[in-house]
C-alpha positions in Angstrom: -18.5 4.2 -40.5 -19.9 5.4 -37.4 -21.0 9.2 -37.5 -21.4 11.5 -34.6 -24.0 14.0 -34.9 -23.9 17.5 -33.6 -27.0 19.3 -32.5 -26.9 21.5 -35.6 -27.3 18.6 -38.0 -30.4 17.3 -36.0 -32.0 20.9 -35.9 -31.4 21.4 -39.4 -33.1 18.2 -40.3 -35.8 18.9 -38.0 -36.9 22.3 -38.7 -36.1 22.4 -42.3 -35.6 26.1 -42.3 -32.1 26.4 -43.4 -30.1 25.7 -46.5 -28.3 22.8 -44.4 -31.6 21.2 -43.8 -31.6 19.0 -46.9 -27.9 17.8 -45.8 -29.1 17.0 -42.5 -32.0 15.0 -43.6 -29.8 13.2 -46.1 -27.1 12.3 -43.4 -29.8 11.0 -41.3 -31.5 8.9 -44.0 -28.3 7.5 -45.5 -26.2 6.5 -42.5 -27.3 3.5 -40.6 -25.1 4.0 -37.5 -25.4 7.6 -36.4 -24.6 8.6 -32.8 -25.1 11.6 -30.4 -24.9 12.4 -26.8 -27.4 13.2 -24.1 -26.3 16.6 -24.0 -26.9 17.1 -27.6 -30.5 16.0 -27.1 -30.9 18.3 -24.2 -29.5 21.1 -26.5 -31.8 20.2 -29.1 -34.7 20.3 -27.0 -33.8 24.0 -25.7 -33.2 25.2 -29.2 -36.8 23.7 -30.4 -38.7 25.2 -27.4 -37.0 28.6 -28.3 -37.8 28.6 -32.1 -41.1 30.0 -33.1 
């Protein structure tokens, strides 16, 4: 199964500050073939630079 990751999943896994963080980490660890887009990565960068 090819899984496309939205920015919200990646942010939750990286920041570990929401109730969805555990799920995001589990998705990244359990699925071998995960995909995202360059736009999602750019959005991730923007979100992470604005977070405290």
